[in-house]
N, C-alpha and C positions, 0 to 999 in steps of 0.2 A: 185325456185331463186325469179321468176316472182312476185309471192305472196309475199316474202320477200320484194320486191321492193316497191310493192303496200301498203305494212304495213309500212314501213321507209317513203315513200311519204306523209301518211295519218297522221304520226306523224309529220312530219315536217309542214304540213299546221295549224295541231292542235296548235302546239308551236307557231307558228307564229300569229294565231287568238288570242292566249289568252295573246301573248305578248303586241299585237295592241290593246287589249281590257284593260289590265292590265295598258298600257303606257295612254292610255284616260282617264282612272278612276284617275289615279294620277293629269293628268291637271286640272279633273274637281274639284278634291279635291283642288288642289293648289288654284284655281279661288275661290272657297267658303272660303276658308281662308283668301284669298286677301279682299272680297268683307265683310265678316265678321269683319276683321279688321279696313276696312271703316268704319264700324258702330260704333266701340269703339271709333274711331277721332273724329268722329261727337257728339258722348256725350261726350267726354273730353272737344273738342271743347265750348261747348254749356256751361259745367259747368265753364268753364274760363272764359266767356262771363258775368254771373253773377256774380262774385267776387268783381269786382269795385263797381258796385252799393250796395253789401252786406256791404263793408269794408265803404263805404261812410254813410251808414245808421248806422250802428251800431259806426261809428266814432261820429254822432252827439250826441250820449248819453254819450259814454264812450272816452271822449278825452283824459282820461291821459293814455290810455291803448295803446300807442304810438308802445313799442315793438311788440306786437300782431300783429297789422297792418303791421310794416314793415316786419316780418316775412312773413305772407299771400302775400304781394306784390313780395317779393322777391323770395318765392317759386313758386309762379303763374307764375313768367317771367321765371323760370328754367323750370317749366313743359311745360311750351308752346314753349320753344324752343327746346325741345328735338323732335327730328324728326329721331332718328334712327330706332334699333329695337324693337319689344315691351318690350324685356327686359329693352332695355336703357328708354325706356318710364316707365317703370315699374318703374323703379330707380329713376326717378324724380317724379314720382307720390306720394312716400311715404313720404317725406317732406311736399309736399302739401299738402296731407291728415292731416299729423298729426298738419302743421300749420292753417286746415281750420276747423279744432275740438276745438284747443285753441278759434278761432273768435266766435266760438257757444256756447262755453262755456263763454265767457264772456256775451254773450247775455244774459245768464241765470240768471245774477244778475242784470238786468234791466228790472223791470215789463213794465214798461211804454212804453220800446223800443219793447217787445213782443207784446204789442198790437198797434204797428205802423202798418197801413195797407200796406206800402210798403214793410216792414221789412218780415210780413206777404206771401205778394205775392212773394217774393224772395225768401224766407222759403219753400213756397208751389213747387216751378217750381224748385229749388234745392233737393228738396226729391224725385220729379219725374223721373229728371235727374239722379239721383241716382240708384233709381229703373231700369231705361232704360240701364244705364251703367252696373249694374249689370246682367241683363238678356243677353246685348251684349256680356259681358265677358263670360260667360257660353257657349254660342250658338261658339264663337270663340276656346275656348280651349278645346270642345268637337268634334271640326273639327282638330283640331290640334292632338288632341288626336287620332283619327281613323287614320288620315294620317300618323303618324309619326308611328304608330304600322306597319302599312304597309312597311314604308321605311326599317321597321328592321326585317319583318319575311319574309321566304321563302316558296315560290319562288318568291313573289312580290319584293323582295330585288334585285335580277337580274335586274329587269328593271328598278329599282331606279336607281341603279348604271350607268347604262346605258343610261339612260334618264337626270342622275346629278339632281335626286329629295333630296334635301337637308333635314335635320330633320328640321321643324319648332320650334319657341319660342313660348313657353305660356305665358300668362299676368298675372302676380299674382305681386299686390303689398306686398310688406314685411310687414308679418305678426307682427312685431315687434315695425310698426309704426302703428299700429291700434286699438289702443287702451290701450295696455302694455306699459312700459317705461317709464312711469310719462307722458304721453299723455293722456289728460281727454277723456273719451268715451263719445260721442254723438249722441242720437237717433238723425236723421234728421228730423223724423215725430213726434218729441216730443214737440218741440218749439211751436208749433201752439195751442197746447191741455193746456187747463187752468188748474191750479193743484186744485185739490179737495179741499173744503174749511173744514177746521178744526172742529172736531165735538165739540160743546159746550159742556161743562162740566156742566149740571144741578145743581143749586144752592141748598145748603140742605135747607130743609125744616125748618123754625123756631122753636125753642122749647115750647114747651106747657108751658103756663104763671102757671106759681107756686102755688099752692094753701095751703092758709095760714091752720095751723094746728091748731086745736080744742086747747085751752089753759086748761091744766092740770085740774083737779078739785079741788076746796080746799080741804084742809088736814082736815077732821073730826075731 
């Protein structure tokens, strides 16, 4: 009987220690998700800050594209004011990304603009920001995936329910607004690369000079 109580006590201690360890891991994972989201927010703000100068630069060459400029400005304002969940932020990012691609598509039609030093610097910074944003997004979504798996798995789901650890949202921009549905697909890194010169077609060589035929011999 005493052995049974010892075994039961050991099981209780193991259960408590395992529960505490699982709880602390949930706390650590949730903090990682918060830090990862802060990195995304930083890159989003950096991109928003580039847009006014980019619009102003393009506007100097394409003054008649008023609708495009208005769309970018409005979409940026909506995305900047979105302070809710990652899902709400992603919903606001969709129209903004679509409007930004339209703006960059306009720039493709103006060779002098693509040679403008200010535009090239803005485009390079935008491209770098986009790369950092995608890296931060993958890191955030990876942490959310691991965390959500533990929230939904047994036995860690018991600790999740006890500690009120709920599922976290992924950050995914609607794919329908990323190049489909009539939105121009523009590579952020392509605008600073000059297009290759068209190959010149060699001219055909002049025909050889005509050789006068010898007159036929007189009839005998």
